[in-house]
N, C-alpha and C positions, 0 to 999 in steps of 0.2 A: 504494499500499499504506500501510496505517496503522501507527502506531509499534508497537501491540502485535502485530501481525501479524508485522512484521520480527523482533521479539523472540522471538515464537514459533518461528519458522523457524530462528533462531540457536540456540535451546534444543535444538530436535529434532536438528539437525546435530550438536551437540557431544555429545548423548545417544547419537547413532548412532555417533560416533567412540570414545566411552567403551565402548559395548558391544562394538564390535569389537575395541578393545583388549584389554579384559576376556576375551573369547573366545579371543583368541590366546595370552594368558598361561597361560589355565586348560587349553588342550588339551596333554596331554603329548606331547613330541616324541620321535622315536625317537632313540636315542642310539647313535653308532657303536660297532661291537663293540670291545673293548680289543684293543691290539695284542698280538701273541704275545710272551710273556717272552723275552728274550734269554738264553740259555744259555751258560754258560761250557764251554769246550773239552771238560770231563769230562762233560757231559750234566747237570750240576746246576744248580739256580737259585742265582742268588746269595742272601746271606743278607739278610733284610729289615732296612730302616732306612736310616740316611743313609750314602751311599757318599761317601768322600773321596778325591781323588787323593793319591798318596803325597808329591808335592811340597808340597801344602798342609799335609798332616798332619806332615811334617817341620818345616815352617815354624812352625806352631803349637805343636808340641812343643817346639821350640827357644825360643819365646817365653815357654812354661809354664816351662821350666827356668830361663830367665833371672829371671823374676818369682819363682819360688821361692827362687833364690839371693838375690835382693834382700831378700825378705821375711825370710830367715833372718839375713842380715846386719844389718838392722833391729832384729831381735828381740835379737840380741847386743848391740847398742848400747843398747837400751832397759834390758835387764836390767842392764848396766855402769852406766848412769846412775843406776838405782833404787838399786844398792848404794852409789855415791857419796853419793847424796842421804841415805839412811839414815845414813851414816858422819858426814856434816856435821851432820844433825840431832842425832845423838848427841854431838857435839862441842859444838853450841851449848847443848844442855841441861846438858852437864857444866860450860860457862862459866857458866851461869846459876846453877848451884848453887855454883860458886867465889865468885861476886860476892855472892850472898846470904849464904854463910858469912863472907866478909870484911866484910860490912856488920853482921853480928851481932856480929863481934869489935869493930868500930869503935863501935857504940853501947855494947858492954859497957865500954869503956874511956872513955866520954863524948866520943867524936869524932863528926864528922858523917860519915853514910853515904854512900858514892859514889852517884851517879846511875846507875840502871839504863838501859842503852841500849834505845831503843823497839824496835829489831829484835830483842831477845833476850826481850821480854816474853812473845810467843808460846809460848816454849820453856819456861817457868816450870812448875815441877812443882806448887808451891804454889797 
């Protein structure tokens, strides 16, 4: 056999395999009939949707309750810290006003004014 004949045979075999696979995939298969729905003792169907065992639901509900309590606790802490920060900022602005007023008085009596701490400069109203 020559090289081109072997190549032709290989291409033909691959084409045949491809055709068989495509034919098998494109033919609709019969699907089995759905299993009859399990009914509850009262003859009613269970409600549609996700069914969760009571143990799992109780566990998850407990976890949610724990997380909600933790979030509530963190919210209280954050609100408390916000109030503390606001009070401290108010005090720092007040300290800055006092220092500026004192420096104006020192300049008025020809004294050298006090140096303003760098930490208080962002709280300057001027």
